[in-house]
C-alpha positions, 0 to 999 in steps of 0.5 A: 500500500502507499505510504500514508500521509501524516494526517492519516497517521494522526488517529493511529498514533493517538490510538497507540497512545490511548493506553495512557502509558509513555511510548518511545517515539522510535517504537511508535514508528515501528508499530505503525509501520507494522500496522500499515504493512509497509514493505522494506522498500516503502520503509526505505523511501527517503524524502526528496532531500534524501535526509530522512526516511519519508515514513519516519518523517510523517510519523514525526509530523503527525506527533508534532501536530497532535502535540500542538493541539495538546492531544499528546505531550512529551515530558522527556526526550524521545517519549510521548504520552496522551493527554486528558484532552486526547483521551476525550477525543478518542472517546468520541470514536472519530473515524479520522483525525486531521488538521481540520479536526485540530482546528477546534483547539486554540493551541493548534490555531496559535501554532499555525499563526506563528511565523516559524514552524516547530518541527519534531524534537527528537534527535533523528532527522524526521523530528528536526527543528527548523528555525527558518521562516516557513514559506507561505506555500507550506500549509498544514492542510497539505498531505505532504509534510513541510519538509517534503514541500520544502524539498519538492519546491527546491527540486522544482527550482533546481530542475528548472535551473539545470534545464536552463543551464544546459541550454546555455551550454549548448549555445556556447562555442566549442572553445568555451565548452572546453573551458567549461569542462576544465572548470568543472573537473578542477572544481571536482578536484581533478586536474591539479591546478587550473593552470595545469588543467588548462594546458592539458585540455584541448592540446592533445587532439590525438585520435579522439582524445581532447585532453589529458588531465591529472586524476589528483593534485599529485598527478599519480594517474591521468584521465583522458577526456573527450568533450563534445557538444552534440545535438543527437544521441552519441552512438557506439562508434564514437565510444569505440573510437575513444576506447581505441584512442585510450588503448593507443595511449596504454590508458585505462581511464577516460571520461566522455562528456557530451551535451546530449545523451548516449545510445543504449549500445554505447552505454553497453559497450562502455560497460563491457570493455576493459578500459574504464570509461565514464559517460557524462550526459548533458543532464548529468553535466548540468547537475554537476555544474550546479553541485560544484557552482560552475556557471551558477551563483547562490542567490539565497540560503536556507538553513535547516536546524535540529535540536541539539539533544546533547545540550539538553541531556543533563536536564533530562537526568 
């Protein structure tokens, strides 16, 4: 079954606490995962940001909203219990608890009106506390948690940036493209100094090799580079030509970078030959450029912070 959203988890979580005993948050995650019969793959599904398991994050947010409505309480780290108000709500036998249910409680309404949103307070990622202001588009009425919405918005912005960046690269001159490849490889830690790399790329011109670059700053090994702006799909013959050039140099490492993509035959060939050839498509190229700030510059930065549990450790003794 699909991973339940955090609002769907509210009632099962409150019922789990209905015995009025203290419950460890980590145990609650496992019990709810079993209740919803989640598979290992579903349990392993991560947030778009890759920072935490999606299900754990959603349980954390269900607990947070129930706490803000004073249906649950936490008197010590990583542990929660139901309140009298929570017991009274369960006694009404609700078929579902969601954000609209919680709006009957003034504490929850006050929580929603705050400019900053408090995230769950356990030490693990699904209960991280965010101190930055909450974007206006992140509303508790959504089925997605604020972290999911934040990650999704970031990914959309990044996808648009990568697509626009690739168009810029395709429109550049061959000489500029070679310089771009140099800048990227140096930013990734290859090529020694920028000056060393600049002398290497574009100088060889030896049978399908555009340049030779150091694998590390000491030059313990070298990597042969083919950098081609390409409109259509790069086929197997081009990779064979590059592999042959590597053999002629008694080399076993190469990188083929293009602004387009590779055919299945080209990818299969690169995977079976003895030389190690890494194929970098235009989409991968733009992602690497964004990762290493080549051709892009930061506009704004948002810090996601979590509670420092060690700082409060003595308070809980």
